C-alpha positions in Angstrom: 101.1 72.5 80.6 104.2 69.9 81.8 106.2 72.5 83.8 103.2 74.5 85.7 102.7 70.4 86.6 105.9 69.6 87.7 105.9 72.6 89.2 102.7 71.6 92.3 104.7 68.4 92.2 107.6 70.1 93.4 105.5 71.9 95.8 104.7 69.4 97.6 107.0 67.1 97.6 109.1 69.9 99.1 106.2 71.3 101.5 105.8 67.5 102.6 109.8 67.5 103.5 109.3 69.9 105.3 106.5 69.0 107.3 107.2 65.4 108.5 104.8 63.5 110.2 103.8 60.0 111.3 101.3 58.4 111.1 99.8 55.9 114.6 98.1 53.4 114.7 97.2 51.5 118.2 94.3 49.3 120.6 94.0 50.6 124.0 92.4 48.2 126.0 92.0 47.6 130.0 93.8 45.2 132.8 91.0 42.5 132.2 91.3 42.7 128.6 88.5 44.1 127.3 88.5 47.8 125.4 88.7 51.2 126.3 86.4 53.1 124.4 86.9 56.6 124.8 90.0 56.3 126.2 92.8 59.9 125.2 95.2 59.4 122.8 97.7 62.8 122.2 101.3 63.4 121.1 103.8 64.9 124.0 105.1 68.0 122.3 101.6 69.1 121.3 98.9 68.8 123.7 96.5 69.4 121.0 97.2 66.9 118.2 95.7 64.6 120.2 92.3 61.7 118.9 90.1 58.6 121.3 89.8 55.3 120.7 86.6 54.4 119.0 83.8 52.0 119.4 86.3 48.8 118.6 89.2 50.0 120.8 91.9 51.5 117.8 92.8 54.3 117.4 93.9 56.3 114.8 97.0 59.6 114.8 99.0 61.5 112.5 101.5 63.6 114.9 103.9 66.3 113.8 108.1 66.0 113.1 109.8 65.5 116.9 107.1 63.2 118.4 109.1 61.1 120.5 106.2 59.5 122.8 101.8 59.7 123.1 100.6 59.9 126.3 97.2 57.6 126.8 94.9 58.1 129.3 91.7 56.9 130.7 89.3 57.7 133.7 89.9 55.3 136.9 93.3 53.4 134.9 97.5 55.0 135.7 98.1 57.8 132.9 100.6 56.1 130.7 103.4 57.4 128.1 104.7 55.2 125.2 106.6 55.9 122.6 105.2 57.3 119.1 105.7 53.6 116.7 103.7 52.8 113.7 102.0 50.2 115.4 101.1 50.5 119.0 99.2 48.2 121.6 99.0 49.2 125.4 96.9 47.4 128.1 96.4 49.7 131.6 96.4 49.3 135.1 94.1 50.4 137.0 94.9 53.4 139.8 95.4 52.2 143.2 94.1 55.4 145.6 92.3 54.8 148.7 89.5 56.9 149.9 90.2 57.9 153.5 86.9 58.8 154.1 83.7 60.0 152.3 81.8 62.7 153.1 77.6 62.7 152.2 75.4 65.7 152.6 
């Protein structure tokens, strides 16, 4: 019984070493200090790995090995690329494009 138990433990340790991951937690705010609820946060090396901020402006994301940055975006604000650290707090700046002309039909 002990040999089977040790075999399973060594298997999980080996799999963890082969596929290391990093847990990231953070907060996304707008330029006034209010939260950006629903902001998107994705890993730069794998866009299928992503999440969005919750009602408290926080997010949690587990990124794969080799992820150097995370990309944070929110409608009406500039997209940010920040280093993938265990703890992130960012403030988004508004997009400043001006419209020359509006056509209403």
